[in-house]
C-alpha positions as CSV (number, residue, x, y, z in Angstrom):
1,M,66.7,49.5,93.8
2,E,64.1,51.9,94.8
3,E,65.0,54.1,97.8
4,L,62.8,53.7,100.9
5,N,60.8,56.7,102.0
6,V,61.5,56.4,105.7
7,P,58.9,59.0,107.0
8,A,56.1,57.5,104.9
9,F,57.0,53.9,105.9
10,L,57.1,54.9,109.6
11,A,53.8,56.9,109.3
12,K,52.0,53.8,107.9
13,R,53.5,51.5,110.5
14,F,52.5,53.9,113.3
15,L,48.9,54.2,112.1
16,L,48.4,50.5,111.2
17,G,50.5,49.0,114.0
18,S,48.6,50.4,117.0
19,R,47.7,47.5,119.4
20,R,45.8,49.4,122.0
21,G,42.1,50.2,121.7
22,L,42.2,54.0,122.4
23,P,44.5,55.0,119.5
24,K,42.5,53.0,117.0
25,T,39.2,54.4,118.3
26,V,40.5,58.0,118.2
27,S,41.9,57.5,114.7
28,L,38.6,56.0,113.4
29,L,36.7,59.0,114.9
30,A,39.1,61.4,113.2
31,L,38.7,59.5,109.9
32,F,34.9,59.5,109.9
33,G,34.7,63.1,111.2
34,V,36.8,64.4,108.3
35,A,34.8,62.1,105.9
36,L,31.5,63.4,107.2
37,G,32.6,67.0,106.8
38,A,33.9,66.5,103.3
39,A,30.7,64.7,102.3
40,S,28.5,67.5,103.7
41,L,30.5,70.0,101.6
42,V,30.2,68.0,98.5
43,V,26.4,67.5,98.9
44,A,25.9,71.2,99.7
45,M,28.0,72.4,96.7
46,G,26.2,69.9,94.5
47,L,22.8,71.2,95.7
48,M,23.7,74.8,94.9
49,S,25.4,74.1,91.6
50,G,22.6,71.8,90.5
51,Y,20.0,74.4,91.4
52,R,21.8,77.1,89.6
53,H,22.4,75.1,86.5
54,E,18.9,73.6,86.4
55,L,17.4,77.0,86.8
56,A,19.5,78.5,84.0
57,E,18.6,75.5,81.8
58,K,14.8,76.0,82.4
59,L,15.1,79.8,81.8
60,A,16.9,79.2,78.6
61,G,14.4,76.5,77.6
62,T,11.3,78.6,78.0
63,S,12.7,81.9,76.7
64,A,15.6,82.5,74.3
65,E,18.9,83.8,75.5
66,V,18.3,87.3,73.9
67,I,15.1,89.3,73.8
68,A,14.8,92.3,71.4
69,M,11.9,94.8,71.4
70,P,12.4,97.1,68.3
71,V,10.5,100.2,67.5
72,P,7.2,99.2,65.8
73,G,6.8,99.8,62.1
74,A,9.7,98.0,60.5
75,N,9.3,95.2,58.0
76,V,9.0,91.9,59.9
77,E,10.7,89.7,57.3
78,E,13.6,92.1,56.8
79,Q,14.2,92.3,60.6
80,R,14.0,88.5,60.8
81,S,16.7,88.1,58.1
82,A,18.9,90.7,59.7
83,L,18.6,89.3,63.2
84,R,19.3,85.8,61.9
85,A,22.5,87.0,60.4
86,L,23.9,88.3,63.7
87,P,26.8,86.5,65.2
88,N,26.1,83.5,67.5
89,V,22.4,83.4,66.5
90,A,21.0,79.9,65.9
91,A,17.3,80.7,65.5
92,V,14.9,83.8,65.6
93,A,11.2,83.9,66.2
94,R,8.6,86.5,67.2
95,T,6.7,86.3,70.4
96,A,4.4,88.4,72.7
97,F,3.1,88.3,76.2
98,A,-0.1,89.4,77.9
99,P,-1.9,88.8,81.3
100,A,-5.1,86.8,81.2
101,L,-7.6,85.0,83.3
102,L,-8.6,81.4,82.6
103,L,-12.0,80.0,83.7
104,S,-13.4,76.5,83.9
105,S,-16.2,74.6,85.6
106,R,-13.7,73.7,88.4
107,A,-12.4,77.3,88.7
108,P,-15.3,79.6,87.9
109,E,-13.7,82.4,89.8
110,G,-10.8,82.3,87.3
111,V,-7.0,81.6,87.5
112,D,-4.4,84.2,86.7
113,A,-2.1,83.3,83.8
114,L,0.4,84.7,81.4
115,V,-0.3,84.2,77.7
116,K,2.7,83.6,75.5
117,A,2.5,83.8,71.8
118,L,4.4,81.1,69.9
119,E,5.3,81.6,66.3
120,L,5.2,78.4,64.3
121,P,7.5,76.7,63.4
122,D,10.4,78.9,64.4
123,G,9.2,79.4,68.0
124,L,9.6,75.7,68.7
125,T,13.3,76.1,68.2
126,T,13.8,79.3,70.3
127,T,11.7,77.9,73.2
128,R,13.2,74.4,73.5
129,L,11.0,73.1,76.3
130,L,7.8,73.9,74.4
131,G,9.3,72.6,71.2
132,A,9.8,69.2,73.0
133,V,6.0,68.7,73.3
134,P,5.2,65.9,70.8
135,G,3.2,67.0,67.8
136,L,2.4,70.5,69.2
137,A,2.4,72.3,65.8
138,K,0.3,69.6,64.3
139,S,-2.2,69.8,67.1
140,F,-2.4,73.5,66.9
141,G,-3.0,73.3,63.1
142,E,-5.7,70.7,63.3
143,L,-7.7,72.6,65.9
144,E,-7.4,75.9,64.0
145,A,-8.6,74.1,60.9
146,K,-11.7,73.1,62.8
147,G,-12.4,76.8,63.6
148,V,-11.5,76.5,67.4
149,T,-8.8,78.4,69.3
150,P,-6.0,76.0,70.5
151,V,-3.9,76.5,73.7
152,L,-1.1,74.7,75.5
153,L,-1.3,74.7,79.3
154,G,1.3,74.1,81.9
155,A,0.6,71.0,84.0
156,G,0.0,72.8,87.2
157,L,-2.3,75.3,85.6
158,A,-4.3,72.5,83.9
159,K,-4.6,70.7,87.2
160,R,-6.1,73.8,88.9
161,L,-8.5,74.2,86.1
162,G,-9.4,70.6,85.8
163,A,-8.5,70.7,82.1
164,S,-7.1,68.0,79.9
165,P,-6.3,67.7,76.2
166,G,-9.4,68.1,74.1
167,G,-11.3,70.0,76.9
168,T,-12.7,73.5,76.6
169,I,-12.0,76.4,78.9
170,V,-12.5,80.2,78.7
171,L,-9.7,82.7,78.2
172,E,-10.4,86.2,79.4
173,T,-8.0,89.0,78.3
174,S,-7.5,92.1,80.2
175,S,-6.9,95.7,79.1
176,A,-6.5,99.2,80.6
177,A,-10.2,99.9,79.6
178,L,-11.3,96.8,81.5
179,A,-9.3,97.8,84.6
180,A,-10.9,101.2,84.5
181,G,-14.4,99.8,84.3
182,L,-14.9,101.2,80.8
183,A,-15.2,97.9,78.9
184,V,-16.5,94.4,79.4
185,A,-14.2,91.4,79.6
186,A,-13.4,89.7,76.3
187,R,-14.0,86.0,76.8
188,T,-13.0,83.4,74.2
189,P,-13.7,79.7,74.4
190,V,-10.4,77.8,73.8
191,T,-9.6,74.1,73.4
192,V,-6.6,72.5,75.2
193,A,-4.3,71.1,72.5
194,A,-1.8,69.7,75.0
195,V,-0.5,69.9,78.5
196,V,3.3,70.3,79.3
197,E,5.3,69.6,82.4
198,T,8.7,71.3,82.2
199,G,9.7,71.1,85.8
200,F,9.8,74.9,85.8
201,S,7.1,76.1,88.1
202,E,6.7,79.5,86.5
203,V,5.7,77.8,83.2
204,D,3.9,74.8,84.7
205,D,1.7,76.8,87.0
206,G,1.2,80.0,85.1
207,W,1.7,79.8,81.3
208,V,-0.9,79.4,78.6
209,V,0.6,79.3,75.1
210,V,-1.2,80.2,71.9
211,P,-0.1,80.4,68.3
212,L,1.1,83.9,67.3
213,V,-1.8,84.4,64.8
214,V,-4.3,83.6,67.5
215,F,-2.6,86.0,70.0
216,E,-2.9,88.8,67.5
217,R,-6.7,88.3,67.4
218,L,-7.1,87.9,71.2
219,A,-4.5,90.4,72.4
220,P,-5.9,93.2,74.5
221,P,-5.1,96.8,73.5
222,G,-1.7,97.8,74.8
223,A,-0.2,94.3,74.8
224,R,3.4,94.4,73.8
225,Q,3.9,92.7,70.4
226,G,6.7,92.6,67.9
227,V,9.1,91.0,70.4
228,W,11.9,88.9,69.0
229,E,13.5,85.9,70.6
230,M,17.0,84.8,69.6
231,K,18.4,81.4,70.4
232,L,22.2,81.4,70.6
233,V,24.7,78.8,69.6
234,K,26.7,79.7,72.7
235,A,24.8,81.2,75.6
236,S,27.9,82.5,77.4
237,A,28.7,84.7,74.4
238,S,25.5,86.6,74.5
239,A,27.2,90.0,75.0
240,E,28.4,90.1,71.4
241,T,24.9,89.3,70.1
242,V,23.3,92.0,72.2
243,A,25.8,94.6,71.0
244,A,25.2,93.7,67.4
245,A,21.4,93.7,67.8
246,R,21.5,97.2,69.4
247,K,23.6,98.4,66.5
248,L,21.1,96.9,64.0
249,L,17.9,98.0,65.7
250,G,19.0,101.4,66.9
251,E,19.5,102.9,70.3
252,S,15.7,103.2,70.9
253,A,15.3,99.5,70.8
254,T,15.4,97.4,73.9
255,V,17.8,94.4,73.8
256,L,18.3,92.2,76.8
257,D,20.1,88.9,77.3
258,W,19.5,86.2,79.9
259,K,22.4,87.4,82.1
260,V,20.8,90.9,82.5
261,L,17.3,89.5,82.9
262,N,18.3,87.2,85.7
263,R,21.5,88.9,87.0
264,D,20.2,89.6,90.6
265,L,19.0,86.1,91.0
266,F,22.2,84.4,89.9
267,E,24.4,86.9,91.9
268,A,22.4,86.1,95.0
269,L,22.8,82.4,94.4
270,A,26.6,82.8,93.9
271,V,26.9,84.7,97.2
272,Q,24.7,82.1,99.0
273,Q,26.9,79.3,97.6
274,T,30.1,81.1,98.8
275,L,28.7,81.6,102.3
276,L,27.5,78.0,102.5
277,F,31.0,76.8,101.5
278,I,32.6,78.9,104.2
279,V,30.2,77.8,106.9
280,L,30.5,74.1,106.1
281,T,34.3,74.4,105.9
282,L,34.1,75.0,109.6
283,I,32.7,71.4,109.9
284,V,35.8,70.1,108.2
285,A,38.0,72.4,110.4
286,V,36.4,70.9,113.5
287,A,36.9,67.4,112.1
288,A,40.5,68.2,111.3
289,G,40.9,69.1,115.0
290,T,40.2,65.5,115.8
291,V,43.3,64.6,113.8
292,V,45.3,66.6,116.4
293,S,43.8,64.4,119.2
294,S,44.5,61.2,117.2
295,L,48.2,62.2,116.7
296,V,48.6,63.2,120.3
297,V,47.3,59.8,121.4
298,L,49.5,58.1,118.8
299,L,52.5,60.0,120.0
300,A,51.8,58.9,123.6
301,E,51.7,55.3,122.4
302,K,54.8,55.6,120.3
303,T,56.9,57.6,122.6
304,R,59.4,54.8,123.3
305,D,59.6,54.2,119.5
306,V,60.4,57.8,118.9
307,G,63.1,57.6,121.5
308,V,64.6,54.5,119.8
309,L,64.5,56.3,116.4
310,A,66.3,59.3,117.9
311,A,68.9,57.1,119.6
312,L,69.6,55.4,116.2
313,G,70.3,58.8,114.7
314,A,66.9,59.9,113.3
315,S,66.8,63.7,113.1
316,P,64.0,65.8,114.6
317,A,63.0,66.8,111.1
318,L,62.5,63.2,110.1
319,V,60.4,62.6,113.2
320,A,58.3,65.7,112.5
321,R,57.8,64.6,108.9
322,T,56.7,61.2,110.1
323,F,53.9,62.6,112.3
324,R,52.9,65.1,109.6
325,L,52.5,62.3,107.1
326,S,50.6,60.3,109.7
327,G,48.1,63.2,110.0
328,I,47.9,63.6,106.2
329,L,47.4,59.9,105.6
330,L,44.6,59.9,108.3
331,G,42.9,63.1,107.2
332,G,43.5,62.6,103.5
333,S,41.9,59.2,103.7
334,G,38.9,60.7,105.4
335,L,38.7,63.5,102.7
336,V,38.8,61.0,99.8
337,L,36.2,58.7,101.4
338,G,33.9,61.6,102.3
339,T,34.2,63.1,98.8
340,L,33.4,59.7,97.2
341,F,30.5,59.2,99.5
342,G,29.2,62.7,98.9
343,L,29.4,62.2,95.1
344,A,27.5,58.9,95.5
345,V,24.8,60.6,97.5
346,C,24.4,63.4,95.0
347,F,24.1,60.8,92.2
348,L,21.4,58.9,94.0
349,L,19.5,62.0,95.0
350,T,19.5,63.2,91.4
351,V,18.7,60.0,89.6
352,F,15.7,59.2,91.9
353,R,14.7,62.8,92.3
354,V,14.4,62.4,96.0
355,V,14.1,66.1,96.8
356,R,10.7,67.2,95.4
357,F,8.7,70.3,96.3
358,P,4.9,70.7,96.6
359,P,3.4,73.4,94.4
360,E,3.5,76.2,97.0
361,I,7.2,75.6,97.6
362,A,8.0,75.2,93.9
363,K,6.7,78.7,93.3
364,V,9.5,80.0,95.5
365,Y,12.3,78.0,94.0
366,Y,10.9,77.8,90.5
367,L,11.6,74.1,90.3
368,T,9.5,71.1,91.1
369,W,12.6,69.0,92.2
370,M,16.1,69.7,93.2
371,P,19.1,68.2,91.3
372,F,22.5,67.7,92.9
373,R,25.4,68.2,90.5
374,P,28.8,68.9,92.0
375,E,31.2,70.7,89.8
376,P,34.8,69.3,89.3
377,L,36.3,72.6,90.4
378,H,34.3,72.6,93.6
379,V,35.3,69.1,94.4
380,L,39.0,69.9,93.9
381,G,38.5,73.0,96.1
382,I,37.0,70.9,98.8
383,L,40.0,68.5,98.7
384,A,42.5,71.3,98.6
385,V,40.9,73.2,101.6
386,G,40.5,70.0,103.5
387,L,44.1,69.0,103.0
388,L,45.4,72.4,104.1
389,L,43.3,72.1,107.3
390,V,44.6,68.6,108.0
391,L,48.1,69.7,107.3
392,G,47.7,72.6,109.8
393,A,46.2,70.3,112.4
394,S,49.2,67.9,112.0
395,A,51.8,70.6,112.6
396,L,51.5,70.9,116.4
397,P,51.8,67.2,117.2
398,A,54.6,66.9,114.7
399,R,56.5,69.7,116.3
400,R,56.0,68.2,119.8
401,A,57.3,64.9,118.6
402,A,60.4,66.5,117.1
403,R,61.2,68.3,120.3
404,M,61.0,65.2,122.5
405,D,64.1,64.4,124.5
406,P,65.4,60.9,123.5
407,A,66.4,60.0,127.1
408,E,63.0,60.9,128.4
409,A,61.3,59.1,125.6
410,L,63.2,55.9,126.3
411,R,62.3,56.0,130.0
412,Y,58.6,56.6,129.1
413,E,56.1,54.0,130.4
């Protein structure tokens, strides 16, 4: 026969057996207070984790995890084969970047943009978000066969220009000579092959993508070409690939991974998430304080019961454990309910993309909408910290109950 856990049995009877209105009211307030604090923590941690992961995903989708800029002059195909053989490398492609100005009938004054060269077909693998555009390589090829210059525009940039697939705009490349007033602007009519919406505002609002062979014709003097992008099998193991690439290309080559390129940003996000966790934990701490009030009221109602237990031989330690368990049951229920509610809120906010940003705000956060994705480790941390706070809050009423004089308790009205 299973042995009865007396403190747990008494704790449940004390909590569920209150007949008066005040103890029930105070207990419900404590329960919902702890639940609200836990839910706030879950949603806040889900917000920060979702933002960090989505931002990393977008960065990895528009640029490969490792960028290498070797010294000019080496054989391109030999470098390609050597880079592809490096550890953890899934795909290699050449790319290049240059500033430009786009003009259209809607924007005759011009819109600043960044031109990215896309090597086909390898570049569709290293820049996954661009590679997801249906039929991009085919569209580029068909337009080039007609003798026109094809481009891919970000959705926000296309909207500002009033451009749509099949439309024509003007691409103006800049150079040091142009900036010094020593040369006229080089303007080239281009045809929009496609428009892409990645959800990454830097791409959607500022990128114009052209085939690499087109870039080499349009690139202004001084544009940095010969840049290699390397897509990795495992992004977290980029350090090994960077070390191997530097050894291959020489010390004069520049090799950077996504961690270095975005280190300041992600370190700032980590600090912000830690501070947010600490601040919102105070909400749970305040809510845990209501557990003290609930146990004090419960003790006042059950004083005669405590006296009867002591008269029957119950030890002070058993009484203390009973009230500690009462606090844990009350606060723990609030923690579980709040955590489940917070997870449900995060799920709904993410599925329906409730938190969206206008273009001017998206430029600040780099995303057009905010996902909420709580991490299992953070959820466990919230439950653990909340349980410690509830346990600490239950200690004082439990000690007071254990020190109660049985004779005084039996005379209590």
